All heavy atoms as an XYZ file, in Angstrom:
864
protein
N      -4.718     -6.226     14.123
C      -5.118     -6.469     12.762
C      -6.321     -5.594     12.441
O      -7.179     -5.360     13.286
C      -5.492     -7.935     12.570
C      -6.008     -8.224     11.189
S      -6.666     -9.881     10.947
C      -7.927     -9.972     12.150
N      -6.363     -5.111     11.202
C      -7.514     -4.338     10.742
C      -7.676     -4.548      9.242
O      -6.792     -5.074      8.567
C      -7.380     -2.851     11.086
C      -6.235     -2.162     10.397
C      -6.411     -1.543      9.164
C      -4.976     -2.124     10.978
C      -5.357     -0.903      8.532
C      -3.918     -1.484     10.355
C      -4.107     -0.878      9.129
N      -8.804     -4.136      8.754
C      -9.127     -4.214      7.330
C      -9.357     -2.819      6.789
O      -9.733     -1.911      7.534
C     -10.411     -5.024      7.101
C     -10.268     -6.492      7.371
C     -10.359     -6.989      8.663
C     -10.045     -7.383      6.330
C     -10.236     -8.341      8.914
C      -9.918     -8.742      6.572
C     -10.017     -9.209      7.875
O      -9.889    -10.545      8.125
N      -9.153     -2.671      5.512
C      -9.621     -1.502      4.788
C     -10.810     -1.951      3.952
O     -10.697     -2.903      3.173
C      -8.571     -0.992      3.799
C      -7.480     -0.195      4.371
C      -6.577      0.356      3.286
O      -6.599     -0.116      2.130
O      -5.829      1.276      3.616
N     -11.914     -1.269      4.112
C     -13.068     -1.446      3.244
C     -12.985     -0.318      2.227
O     -13.070      0.853      2.588
C     -14.365     -1.348      4.054
C     -15.654     -1.348      3.248
C     -15.869     -2.697      2.590
C     -16.828     -0.987      4.130
N     -12.742     -0.686      0.982
C     -12.535      0.304     -0.068
C     -13.732      0.278     -1.017
O     -14.091     -0.762     -1.534
C     -11.241      0.011     -0.816
C     -10.027     -0.010      0.115
C      -8.735     -0.300     -0.606
N      -8.359      0.761     -1.487
C      -7.649      1.835     -1.148
N      -7.251      1.992      0.103
N      -7.358      2.749     -2.033
N     -14.340      1.447     -1.223
C     -15.507      1.559     -2.096
C     -15.174      2.540     -3.221
O     -14.772      3.669     -2.958
C     -16.709      2.053     -1.304
C     -17.990      2.113     -2.122
C     -19.138      2.722     -1.327
N     -19.224      2.229      0.021
C     -20.116      1.333      0.437
N     -20.992      0.837     -0.394
N     -20.131      0.958      1.698
N     -15.340      2.063     -4.442
C     -15.054      2.873     -5.626
C     -16.309      3.034     -6.468
O     -17.150      2.138     -6.513
C     -14.011      2.196     -6.517
C     -12.674      1.908     -5.882
C     -11.879      0.903     -6.394
C     -12.192      2.623     -4.810
C     -10.640      0.615     -5.853
C     -10.949      2.344     -4.255
C     -10.185      1.344     -4.790
O      -8.956      1.063     -4.251
N     -16.376      4.148     -7.173
C     -17.401      4.352     -8.198
C     -16.725      4.125     -9.548
O     -15.685      4.712     -9.843
C     -17.981      5.767     -8.142
C     -18.841      6.003     -6.937
C     -20.102      5.179     -7.002
C     -21.012      5.459     -5.828
N     -22.144      4.575     -5.781
N     -17.334      3.265    -10.336
C     -16.782      2.894    -11.632
C     -17.508      3.677    -12.725
O     -18.715      3.898    -12.644
C     -16.926      1.369    -11.856
C     -16.308      0.595    -10.676
C     -16.330      0.944    -13.178
C     -14.873      0.954    -10.340
N     -16.773      4.078    -13.735
C     -17.360      4.842    -14.839
C     -18.473      4.045    -15.515
O     -18.409      2.815    -15.595
C     -16.271      5.198    -15.857
N     -19.496      4.757    -15.975
C     -20.629      4.119    -16.636
C     -20.175      3.215    -17.771
O     -19.352      3.616    -18.607
C     -21.593      5.170    -17.197
C     -22.390      5.875    -16.111
O     -22.508      5.310    -14.998
O     -22.893      6.978    -16.374
N     -20.693      1.995    -17.758
C     -20.397      1.041    -18.815
C     -19.028      0.380    -18.714
O     -18.639     -0.370    -19.606
N     -18.295      0.635    -17.654
C     -16.918      0.132    -17.525
C     -16.762     -0.966    -16.475
O     -15.656     -1.430    -16.222
C     -15.956      1.273    -17.192
C     -15.913      2.373    -18.220
C     -15.281      1.878    -19.499
C     -15.122      3.005    -20.492
N     -14.512      2.564    -21.726
N     -17.854     -1.400    -15.834
C     -17.738     -2.359    -14.739
C     -17.094     -3.671    -15.175
O     -16.206     -4.182    -14.482
C     -19.091     -2.631    -14.100
C     -19.015     -3.598    -12.919
S     -17.924     -3.087    -11.562
C     -19.001     -1.964    -10.680
N     -17.506     -4.240    -16.297
C     -16.908     -5.503    -16.731
C     -15.412     -5.346    -16.980
O     -14.611     -6.207    -16.591
C     -17.605     -6.040    -17.980
C     -19.019     -6.535    -17.693
O     -19.332     -6.839    -16.527
O     -19.809     -6.619    -18.653
N     -15.017     -4.230    -17.597
C     -13.588     -3.961    -17.818
C     -12.859     -3.792    -16.488
O     -11.739     -4.281    -16.317
C     -13.397     -2.701    -18.665
C     -13.886     -2.849    -20.086
O     -13.967     -3.995    -20.588
O     -14.198     -1.813    -20.706
N     -13.503     -3.087    -15.544
C     -12.899     -2.872    -14.232
C     -12.672     -4.193    -13.502
O     -11.586     -4.444    -12.982
C     -13.758     -1.940    -13.390
C     -13.272     -1.846    -11.984
C     -13.793     -2.463    -10.890
C     -12.119     -1.139    -11.527
N     -13.040     -2.166     -9.773
C     -12.018     -1.363    -10.139
C     -11.173     -0.332    -12.153
C     -11.003     -0.799     -9.370
C     -10.159      0.218    -11.375
C     -10.082     -0.009    -10.016
N     -13.704     -5.027    -13.447
C     -13.592     -6.307    -12.732
C     -12.486     -7.156    -13.352
O     -11.665     -7.738    -12.641
C     -14.940     -7.059    -12.713
C     -14.769     -8.484    -12.218
C     -15.947     -6.315    -11.848
N     -12.438     -7.193    -14.657
C     -11.383     -7.959    -15.337
C     -10.002     -7.404    -14.983
O      -9.075     -8.153    -14.675
C     -11.632     -7.921    -16.847
C     -10.761     -8.842    -17.656
C     -11.196     -8.994    -19.117
N     -11.934     -7.879    -19.698
C     -13.276     -7.825    -19.831
N     -14.034     -8.814    -19.405
N     -13.863     -6.775    -20.380
N      -9.854     -6.070    -15.001
C      -8.575     -5.444    -14.671
C      -8.195     -5.708    -13.208
O      -7.034     -6.005    -12.906
C      -8.649     -3.938    -14.955
C      -7.331     -3.237    -14.896
C      -6.303     -3.572    -15.770
C      -7.101     -2.229    -13.977
C      -5.077     -2.926    -15.718
C      -5.885     -1.577    -13.913
C      -4.871     -1.922    -14.792
N      -9.166     -5.599    -12.300
C      -8.908     -5.904    -10.888
C      -8.417     -7.338    -10.725
O      -7.409     -7.581    -10.066
C     -10.182     -5.720    -10.048
C     -10.467     -4.300     -9.637
S      -9.363     -3.674     -8.360
C      -9.970     -4.540     -6.917
N      -9.136     -8.282    -11.323
C      -8.832     -9.694    -11.111
C      -7.596    -10.170    -11.861
O      -6.927    -11.099    -11.415
C     -10.049    -10.534    -11.479
C     -11.192    -10.315    -10.510
C     -12.396    -11.186    -10.758
O     -12.488    -11.820    -11.831
O     -13.263    -11.233     -9.867
N      -7.283     -9.555    -12.985
C      -6.146    -10.007    -13.780
C      -4.870     -9.203    -13.540
O      -3.774     -9.711    -13.787
C      -6.505     -9.956    -15.272
C      -7.598    -10.941    -15.650
C      -8.036    -10.833    -17.106
O      -7.452    -10.005    -17.868
O      -8.966    -11.562    -17.485
N      -5.005     -7.961    -13.062
C      -3.825     -7.106    -12.919
C      -3.659     -6.580    -11.488
O      -2.650     -6.852    -10.837
C      -3.870     -5.928    -13.925
C      -2.667     -5.010    -13.734
C      -3.935     -6.436    -15.360
N      -4.618     -5.814    -11.005
C      -4.445     -5.123     -9.719
C      -4.279     -6.101     -8.565
O      -3.311     -6.004     -7.799
C      -5.614     -4.155     -9.453
C      -5.589     -3.013    -10.481
C      -5.535     -3.596     -8.030
C      -6.776     -2.080    -10.399
N      -5.218     -7.013     -8.403
C      -5.131     -7.937     -7.271
C      -3.883     -8.809     -7.341
O      -3.139     -8.885     -6.359
C      -6.432     -8.749     -7.113
C      -7.568     -7.822     -6.650
C      -6.239     -9.911     -6.139
C      -8.945     -8.468     -6.617
N      -3.575     -9.447     -8.476
C      -2.335    -10.241     -8.512
C      -1.080     -9.408     -8.224
O      -0.181     -9.867     -7.520
C      -2.305    -10.805     -9.929
C      -3.737    -10.857    -10.343
C      -4.362     -9.644     -9.700
N      -1.028     -8.188     -8.741
C       0.127     -7.330     -8.476
C       0.240     -7.017     -6.983
O       1.316     -7.147     -6.390
C       0.030     -6.029     -9.283
C       1.090     -5.035     -8.918
C       2.419     -5.256     -9.258
C       0.771     -3.880     -8.212
C       3.407     -4.333     -8.900
C       1.740     -2.965     -7.855
C       3.064     -3.186     -8.198
N      -0.865     -6.618     -6.360
C      -0.809     -6.264     -4.950
C      -0.495     -7.475     -4.078
O       0.275     -7.373     -3.128
C      -2.103     -5.568     -4.519
C      -2.224     -4.189     -5.139
C      -3.256     -3.325     -4.480
O      -3.823     -3.663     -3.440
N      -3.507     -2.169     -5.074
N      -1.071     -8.615     -4.391
C      -0.770     -9.837     -3.642
C       0.715    -10.183     -3.774
O       1.359    -10.564     -2.791
C      -1.678    -11.004     -4.096
C      -1.195    -12.330     -3.557
C      -3.133    -10.738     -3.674
N       1.275    -10.028     -4.954
C       2.702    -10.314     -5.166
C       3.587     -9.391     -4.326
O       4.711     -9.755     -3.982
C       3.052    -10.180     -6.646
N       3.070     -8.203     -3.982
C       3.831     -7.272     -3.148
C       3.629     -7.544     -1.659
O       4.265     -6.912     -0.830
C       3.424     -5.825     -3.459
C       3.554     -5.423     -4.910
C       4.872     -5.796     -5.524
O       5.930     -5.451     -5.000
N       4.837     -6.498     -6.631
N       2.702     -8.449     -1.317
C       2.479     -8.809      0.079
C       1.121     -8.429      0.638
O       0.820     -8.735      1.798
N       0.286     -7.743     -0.137
C      -1.055     -7.375      0.331
C      -1.894     -8.633      0.529
O      -1.744     -9.612     -0.200
C      -1.775     -6.490     -0.690
C      -1.211     -5.112     -0.846
S      -1.869     -3.982      0.368
C      -1.259     -2.443     -0.313
N      -2.796     -8.586      1.501
C      -3.767     -9.657      1.704
C      -5.129     -9.106      1.284
O      -5.635     -8.163      1.912
C      -3.808    -10.133      3.163
C      -4.909    -11.172      3.357
C      -2.453    -10.699      3.571
N      -5.676     -9.657      0.221
C      -6.986     -9.249     -0.282
C      -8.000    -10.243      0.274
O      -7.971    -11.420     -0.069
C      -7.025     -9.232     -1.818
C      -5.826     -8.478     -2.414
C      -8.359     -8.693     -2.311
C      -5.665     -7.057     -1.991
N      -8.895     -9.764      1.129
C      -9.859    -10.640      1.794
C     -11.128    -10.826      0.982
O     -11.870    -11.779      1.208
C     -10.205    -10.088      3.169
N     -11.395     -9.942      0.036
C     -12.597    -10.080     -0.773
C     -12.714     -8.949     -1.766
O     -12.190     -7.856     -1.549
N     -13.395     -9.234     -2.865
C     -13.647     -8.248     -3.909
C     -15.080     -8.446     -4.397
O     -15.485     -9.578     -4.680
C     -12.644     -8.441     -5.047
O     -12.854     -7.508     -6.081
N     -15.829     -7.347     -4.508
C     -17.252     -7.434     -4.815
C     -17.666     -6.329     -5.773
O     -17.120     -5.233     -5.714
C     -18.085     -7.274     -3.533
C     -17.619     -8.139     -2.403
C     -16.633     -7.693     -1.529
C     -18.149     -9.402     -2.218
C     -16.195     -8.487     -0.483
C     -17.707    -10.211     -1.170
C     -16.732     -9.748     -0.302
N     -18.639     -6.624     -6.598
C     -19.236     -5.583     -7.437
C     -20.659     -5.364     -6.960
O     -21.342     -6.300     -6.566
C     -19.194     -5.946     -8.913
C     -20.006     -7.150     -9.286
C     -19.849     -7.581    -10.719
N     -20.463     -6.646    -11.644
C     -20.269     -6.676    -12.958
N     -19.507     -7.596    -13.498
N     -20.843     -5.794    -13.728
N     -21.094     -4.117     -6.995
C     -22.452     -3.801     -6.578
C     -23.451     -4.181     -7.652
O     -23.126     -4.238     -8.840
N     -24.659     -4.435     -7.231
C     -25.717     -4.749     -8.186
C     -26.058     -3.550     -9.062
O     -26.621     -3.714    -10.136
C     -26.970     -5.222     -7.447
C     -26.801     -6.596     -6.833
C     -28.052     -7.081     -6.126
O     -28.840     -6.254     -5.636
O     -28.229     -8.316     -6.090
N     -25.701     -2.344     -8.624
C     -26.007     -1.141     -9.408
C     -25.067     -0.941    -10.595
O     -25.235     -0.036    -11.380
C     -25.979      0.096     -8.516
C     -24.594      0.388     -7.932
O     -23.609     -0.297     -8.275
O     -24.510      1.315     -7.112
N     -24.063     -1.783    -10.742
C     -23.106     -1.753    -11.847
C     -22.224     -0.508    -11.878
O     -21.604     -0.215    -12.879
C     -23.817     -1.948    -13.197
C     -22.928     -2.644    -14.219
O     -22.145     -3.531    -13.820
O     -22.984     -2.298    -15.414
N     -22.175      0.238    -10.771
C     -21.241      1.362    -10.690
C     -20.414      1.328     -9.409
O     -19.522      2.151     -9.240
C     -21.965      2.726    -10.758
O     -22.849      2.848     -9.643
C     -22.734      2.891    -12.063
N     -20.679      0.392     -8.519
C     -19.980      0.326     -7.232
C     -19.100     -0.915     -7.155
O     -19.541     -2.013     -7.472
C     -20.992      0.285     -6.066
O     -21.818      1.443     -6.130
C     -20.279      0.241     -4.728
N     -17.855     -0.716     -6.761
C     -16.923     -1.815     -6.519
C     -16.473     -1.692     -5.067
O     -16.187     -0.587     -4.589
C     -15.710     -1.707     -7.449
C     -14.723     -2.827     -7.212
O     -14.974     -3.935     -7.695
O     -13.706     -2.581     -6.528
N     -16.438     -2.817     -4.370
C     -16.023     -2.842     -2.966
C     -15.013     -3.957     -2.788
O     -15.187     -5.050     -3.329
C     -17.237     -3.088     -2.033
C     -16.798     -3.181     -0.584
C     -18.285     -2.007     -2.218
N     -13.951     -3.697     -2.037
C     -13.017     -4.769     -1.705
C     -12.409     -4.542     -0.342
O     -12.476     -3.455      0.207
C     -11.998     -4.977     -2.805
C     -11.092     -3.838     -3.198
C     -11.446     -2.553     -3.486
C      -9.691     -3.905     -3.405
N     -10.337     -1.823     -3.850
C      -9.248     -2.635     -3.816
C      -8.765     -4.918     -3.287
C      -7.926     -2.353     -4.097
C      -7.433     -4.633     -3.583
C      -7.034     -3.373     -3.979
N     -11.865     -5.621      0.206
C     -11.277     -5.617      1.546
C      -9.808     -6.009      1.473
O      -9.466     -7.000      0.820
C     -11.977     -6.645      2.437
C     -13.394     -6.372      2.883
C     -13.981     -7.635      3.505
C     -13.420     -5.234      3.880
N      -8.986     -5.238      2.177
C      -7.587     -5.608      2.344
C      -7.309     -5.710      3.831
O      -7.802     -4.897      4.612
C      -6.652     -4.572      1.718
C      -6.803     -4.469      0.236
C      -5.698     -3.683     -0.421
N      -5.595     -2.324      0.044
C      -4.959     -1.358     -0.617
N      -4.371     -1.617     -1.775
N      -4.892     -0.142     -0.129
N      -6.500     -6.705      4.217
C      -6.183     -6.932      5.635
C      -4.730     -6.555      5.913
O      -3.834     -6.860      5.122
C      -6.418     -8.407      5.989
C      -6.242     -8.678      7.476
C      -6.400    -10.138      7.799
N      -5.200    -10.840      7.334
C      -5.210    -12.073      6.845
N      -6.318    -12.758      6.728
N      -4.082    -12.631      6.464
N      -4.524     -5.929      7.057
C      -3.181     -5.541      7.483
C      -2.963     -5.987      8.920
O      -3.862     -5.869      9.757
C      -2.996     -4.023      7.389
C      -3.164     -3.490      6.000
C      -4.377     -2.965      5.589
C      -2.122     -3.533      5.095
C      -4.551     -2.484      4.310
C      -2.276     -3.048      3.802
C      -3.493     -2.523      3.411
N      -1.788     -6.454      9.228
C      -1.456     -6.870     10.585
C      -1.259     -5.677     11.513
O      -1.523     -5.757     12.707
C      -0.193     -7.734     10.578
N      -0.788     -4.556     10.937
C      -0.496     -3.371     11.751
C      -0.416     -2.154     10.838
O      -0.338     -2.273      9.610
C       0.846     -3.542     12.461
O       1.894     -3.588     11.494
N      -0.379     -0.986     11.454
C      -0.208      0.256     10.689
C       1.161      0.274     10.015
O       1.293      0.724      8.876
C      -0.389      1.474     11.589
C      -0.153      2.797     10.897
C      -1.084      3.069      9.722
O      -2.170      2.461      9.621
O      -0.717      3.908      8.869
N       2.166     -0.231     10.677
C       3.507     -0.275     10.076
C       3.505     -1.129      8.809
O       4.129     -0.754      7.806
C       4.522     -0.811     11.086
N       2.818     -2.266      8.853
C       2.740     -3.103      7.656
C       1.985     -2.385      6.546
O       2.396     -2.422      5.386
C       2.049     -4.428      7.967
C       1.946     -5.311      6.719
C       1.057     -6.515      6.891
O      -0.118     -6.341      7.292
O       1.542     -7.620      6.612
N       0.891     -1.714      6.883
C       0.128     -0.983      5.869
C       0.996      0.070      5.195
O       1.027      0.176      3.969
C      -1.104     -0.315      6.496
C      -2.025      0.320      5.435
C      -3.002      1.296      6.054
N      -2.344      2.486      6.564
C      -1.929      3.518      5.816
N      -2.084      3.501      4.499
N      -1.344      4.549      6.366
N       1.740      0.836      5.977
C       2.608      1.869      5.416
C       3.656      1.265      4.488
O       3.917      1.791      3.402
C       3.266      2.668      6.531
C       2.295      3.553      7.279
C       2.927      4.250      8.472
O       4.161      4.135      8.674
O       2.169      4.915      9.213
N       4.261      0.166      4.916
C       5.284     -0.507      4.104
C       4.687     -0.994      2.780
O       5.268     -0.783      1.707
C       5.880     -1.678      4.881
C       6.953     -2.443      4.124
C       7.416     -3.657      4.910
C       6.587     -4.819      4.434
N       6.933     -6.125      4.897
N       3.528     -1.621      2.845
C       2.910     -2.159      1.633
C       2.386     -1.065      0.716
O       2.482     -1.189     -0.511
C       1.805     -3.155      1.990
C       2.297     -4.443      2.641
C       1.131     -5.293      3.115
C       3.187     -5.227      1.684
N       1.845     -0.004      1.290
C       1.422      1.132      0.460
C       2.605      1.653     -0.352
O       2.490      1.906     -1.545
C       0.871      2.248      1.344
C      -0.623      2.315      1.460
C      -1.377      1.204      1.812
C      -1.293      3.513      1.261
C      -2.755      1.280      1.950
C      -2.664      3.598      1.398
C      -3.387      2.477      1.742
O      -4.744      2.572      1.874
N       3.736      1.844      0.303
C       4.919      2.345     -0.401
C       5.356      1.371     -1.487
O       5.663      1.775     -2.615
C       6.054      2.593      0.586
N       5.380      0.101     -1.158
C       5.820     -0.925     -2.108
C       4.920     -0.964     -3.351
O       5.407     -1.133     -4.472
C       5.823     -2.286     -1.408
C       6.606     -3.342     -2.096
C       6.700     -4.567     -1.187
C       7.534     -5.628     -1.827
N       7.650     -6.827     -0.998
N       3.618     -0.799     -3.154
C       2.672     -0.841     -4.269
C       2.623      0.494     -5.000
O       2.907      0.577     -6.199
C       1.258     -1.240     -3.783
C       0.207     -1.009     -4.864
C       1.246     -2.696     -3.341
N       2.247      1.557     -4.290
C       1.897      2.812     -4.951
C       3.096      3.654     -5.376
O       2.940      4.565     -6.188
C       0.960      3.626     -4.060
C      -0.352      2.907     -3.818
C      -0.736      2.522     -2.542
C      -1.187      2.571     -4.870
C      -1.938      1.856     -2.315
C      -2.384      1.897     -4.665
C      -2.746      1.545     -3.387
O      -3.926      0.880     -3.182
N       4.285      3.346     -4.882
C       5.470      4.062     -5.337
C       6.259      3.278     -6.377
O       7.299      3.725     -6.842
C       6.353      4.417     -4.139
C       5.685      5.426     -3.228
C       6.512      5.761     -2.002
O       7.703      5.476     -1.930
N       5.876      6.360     -1.018
N       5.747      2.120     -6.772
C       6.451      1.300     -7.762
C       6.283      1.883     -9.166
O       5.284      2.536     -9.472
C       5.923     -0.138     -7.745
O       4.600     -0.176     -8.278
N       7.264      1.656    -10.004
C       7.188      2.101    -11.392
C       6.016      1.451    -12.123
O       5.344      2.100    -12.917
C       8.492      1.774    -12.134
C       9.638      2.665    -11.695
O       9.380      3.760    -11.130
O      10.795      2.259    -11.895
N       5.771      0.173    -11.849
C       4.665     -0.508    -12.529
C       3.340      0.157    -12.186
O       2.493      0.352    -13.053
C       4.629     -1.992    -12.185
C       3.498     -2.671    -12.938
C       3.600     -4.158    -12.973
N       2.518     -4.691    -13.796
C       1.846     -5.778    -13.522
N       2.179     -6.519    -12.486
N       0.870     -6.174    -14.303
N       3.115      0.463    -10.901
C       1.860      1.106    -10.524
C       1.740      2.474    -11.199
O       0.727      2.790    -11.809
C       1.734      1.263     -9.014
C       0.382      1.823     -8.671
C       0.045      3.133     -8.529
C      -0.817      1.072     -8.511
N      -1.296      3.247     -8.281
C      -1.840      1.993     -8.262
C      -1.126     -0.296     -8.545
C      -3.163      1.601     -8.050
C      -2.434     -0.684     -8.326
C      -3.431      0.252     -8.083
N       2.761      3.264    -11.081
C       2.715      4.634    -11.611
C       2.583      4.683    -13.131
O       1.842      5.502    -13.667
C       3.969      5.389    -11.196
C       4.021      5.704     -9.732
C       5.288      6.431     -9.400
N       5.357      6.729     -7.981
C       6.374      7.307     -7.409
N       7.431      7.650     -8.113
N       6.359      7.541     -6.124
N       3.313      3.820    -13.832
C       3.380      3.919    -15.287
C       2.381      3.057    -16.035
O       2.006      3.391    -17.161
C       4.796      3.568    -15.760
C       5.827      4.504    -15.181
O       5.579      5.689    -15.029
N       6.973      3.972    -14.824
N       1.957      1.956    -15.451
C       1.086      1.014    -16.148
C      -0.303      0.921    -15.528
O      -1.313      1.035    -16.225
C       1.737     -0.380    -16.141
C       0.915     -1.462    -16.781
C       1.535     -2.842    -16.598
O       2.770     -2.936    -16.466
O       0.769     -3.815    -16.557
N      -0.358      0.727    -14.232
C      -1.642      0.435    -13.586
C      -2.441      1.712    -13.329
O      -3.632      1.782    -13.674
C      -1.426     -0.376    -12.294
C      -0.771     -1.729    -12.651
C      -2.742     -0.591    -11.560
C      -0.344     -2.564    -11.467
N      -1.857      2.721    -12.731
C      -2.594      3.943    -12.382
C      -3.262      4.610    -13.579
O      -4.412      5.039    -13.474
C      -1.691      4.922    -11.644
N      -2.597      4.714    -14.739
C      -3.288      5.327    -15.876
C      -4.542      4.565    -16.305
O      -5.559      5.170    -16.659
C      -2.229      5.324    -16.987
C      -0.929      5.293    -16.271
C      -1.186      4.450    -15.042
N      -4.505      3.254    -16.243
C      -5.685      2.457    -16.606
C      -6.780      2.612    -15.557
O      -7.968      2.692    -15.896
C      -5.277      0.992    -16.767
C      -6.388      0.095    -17.204
C      -6.779      0.359    -18.653
N      -7.789     -0.609    -19.052
C      -8.879     -0.314    -19.744
N      -9.073      0.905    -20.167
N      -9.751     -1.237    -20.036
N      -6.391      2.664    -14.278
C      -7.360      2.897    -13.210
C      -8.111      4.206    -13.472
O      -9.341      4.269    -13.347
C      -6.672      2.923    -11.827
C      -7.598      3.464    -10.755
C      -6.172      1.531    -11.457
N      -7.392      5.246    -13.846
C      -8.006      6.552    -14.092
C      -9.004      6.509    -15.245
O      -9.947      7.308    -15.271
C      -6.912      7.588    -14.376
N      -8.827      5.601    -16.183
C      -9.765      5.458    -17.300
C     -11.059      4.766    -16.886
O     -12.103      4.988    -17.493
C      -9.135      4.643    -18.429
C      -7.965      5.300    -19.103
C      -7.263      4.353    -20.075
O      -7.779      3.235    -20.326
O      -6.205      4.741    -20.585
N     -10.982      3.896    -15.878
C     -12.117      3.046    -15.517
C     -12.873      3.512    -14.274
O     -14.065      3.228    -14.126
C     -11.627      1.612    -15.289
C     -10.966      0.921    -16.479
C     -10.345     -0.400    -16.050
C     -11.981      0.704    -17.598
N     -12.202      4.195    -13.377
C     -12.769      4.521    -12.073
C     -12.925      6.027    -11.918
O     -12.055      6.789    -12.345
C     -11.829      3.983    -10.989
C     -12.352      4.081     -9.603
S     -11.177      3.379     -8.409
C     -10.045      4.740     -8.246
N     -14.009      6.452    -11.286
C     -14.192      7.861    -10.958
C     -13.334      8.186     -9.729
O     -13.041      7.299     -8.931
C     -15.664      8.143    -10.682
C     -16.623      7.805    -11.823
C     -18.061      8.089    -11.408
C     -16.275      8.560    -13.092
N     -12.962      9.446     -9.547
C     -12.076      9.776     -8.413
C     -12.790      9.802     -7.069
O     -12.260     10.321     -6.096
C     -11.543     11.161     -8.791
C     -12.558     11.735     -9.691
C     -13.163     10.570    -10.437
N     -13.960      9.220     -6.988
C     -14.761      9.156     -5.765
C     -14.405      7.878     -5.003
O     -15.030      6.841     -5.186
C     -16.243      9.177     -6.142
C     -17.161      9.176     -4.948
O     -16.699      9.476     -3.835
O     -18.348      8.854     -5.120
N     -13.392      7.946     -4.145
C     -12.895      6.782     -3.409
C     -13.249      6.949     -1.934
O     -13.011      8.007     -1.348
C     -11.372      6.637     -3.561
C     -11.002      6.434     -5.023
C     -10.848      5.506     -2.693
C      -9.516      6.490     -5.288
N     -13.781      5.890     -1.352
C     -14.103      5.891      0.069
C     -13.352      4.745      0.734
O     -13.486      3.593      0.322
C     -15.608      5.703      0.247
C     -16.093      5.779      1.657
C     -17.603      5.591      1.722
O     -18.323      6.129      0.869
O     -18.036      4.862      2.642
N     -12.529      5.053      1.726
C     -11.764      4.041      2.451
C     -12.126      4.125      3.930
O     -12.015      5.189      4.536
C     -10.244      4.235      2.274
C      -9.468      3.179      3.048
C      -9.856      4.226      0.799
N     -12.564      2.988      4.486
C     -12.913      2.918      5.891
C     -12.103      1.808      6.532
O     -12.084      0.689      6.034
C     -14.425      2.602      6.059
O     -15.181      3.572      5.345
C     -14.821      2.601      7.523
N     -11.421      2.141      7.620
C     -10.697      1.114      8.377
C     -11.674      0.457      9.327
O     -12.400      1.147     10.049
C      -9.529      1.736      9.106
C      -8.424      2.117      8.136
C      -7.336      2.895      8.782
N      -6.673      2.158      9.842
C      -5.404      2.328     10.183
N      -4.657      3.194      9.535
N      -4.872      1.647     11.160
N     -11.677     -0.865      9.323
C     -12.607     -1.614     10.165
C     -11.866     -2.722     10.905
O     -10.842     -3.223     10.438
C     -13.786     -2.190      9.348
C     -13.290     -3.068      8.192
C     -14.673     -1.072      8.818
C     -14.393     -3.730      7.379
N     -12.384     -3.084     12.057
C     -11.812     -4.131     12.896
C     -12.897     -5.188     13.101
O     -14.029     -4.845     13.451
C     -11.349     -3.574     14.250
C     -10.800     -4.665     15.136
C     -10.328     -2.471     14.039
N     -12.577     -6.465     12.870
C     -13.613     -7.501     13.044
C     -14.053     -7.624     14.496
O     -13.251     -7.476     15.418
C     -12.946     -8.775     12.548
C     -11.496     -8.489     12.503
C     -11.298     -7.018     12.448
N     -15.322     -7.919     14.662
C     -15.854     -8.210     15.985
C     -15.508     -9.655     16.355
O     -15.113    -10.424     15.483
C     -17.378     -7.993     16.009
O     -17.968     -8.844     15.036
C     -17.725     -6.540     15.710
N     -15.638    -10.029     17.614
C     -15.198    -11.367     18.043
C     -15.806    -12.540     17.266
O     -15.154    -13.555     17.093
C     -15.608    -11.417     19.523
C     -15.573     -9.992     19.960
C     -16.048     -9.208     18.759
N     -17.031    -12.422     16.799
C     -17.677    -13.534     16.112
C     -17.583    -13.451     14.581
O     -18.191    -14.266     13.885
C     -19.132    -13.657     16.553
C     -19.265    -14.078     17.986
N     -19.539    -15.363     18.357
C     -19.099    -13.363     19.138
C     -19.563    -15.429     19.678
N     -19.291    -14.232     20.168
N     -16.833    -12.516     14.072
C     -16.688    -12.373     12.625
C     -15.972    -13.582     12.041
O     -14.975    -14.062     12.587
C     -15.891    -11.124     12.303
O     -15.655    -11.033     10.917
N     -16.467    -14.091     10.917
C     -15.831    -15.254     10.299
C     -14.532    -14.903      9.586
O     -13.775    -15.801      9.214
C     -16.799    -15.999      9.339
C     -17.997    -16.531     10.078
C     -17.206    -15.097      8.182
N     -14.261    -13.636      9.371
C     -13.010    -13.257      8.701
C     -12.004    -12.630      9.655
O     -11.096    -11.951      9.245
C     -13.241    -12.363      7.473
C     -13.860    -11.015      7.872
C     -14.059    -13.056      6.428
C     -13.862     -9.999      6.748
N     -12.146    -12.855     10.923
C     -11.188    -12.275     11.871
C      -9.926    -13.098     11.925
O      -9.809    -14.159     11.410
C     -11.812    -12.177     13.255
O     -12.234    -13.431     13.722
């Protein structure tokens, strides 16, 4: 099992719109496809968004990526809105919980 720690830069003045879109559209859509969202956070600086997704294996991650990002809904509806709200500065780090982590 591993997590993706995803860090995004949000366009100036768009954080409230981004959080609403994440919570009302992106997260429910991804969860419906089988993704496990372990947490979603906004930075105090009002330009940073961070969230965690959990995967059982690399094979599961590949399957879910295809299911989400190759879908017509993602390509035609969600991705264009993401491009309006988020800067293309995306940082993804794969992390593994340590033995005493509460989210392992």
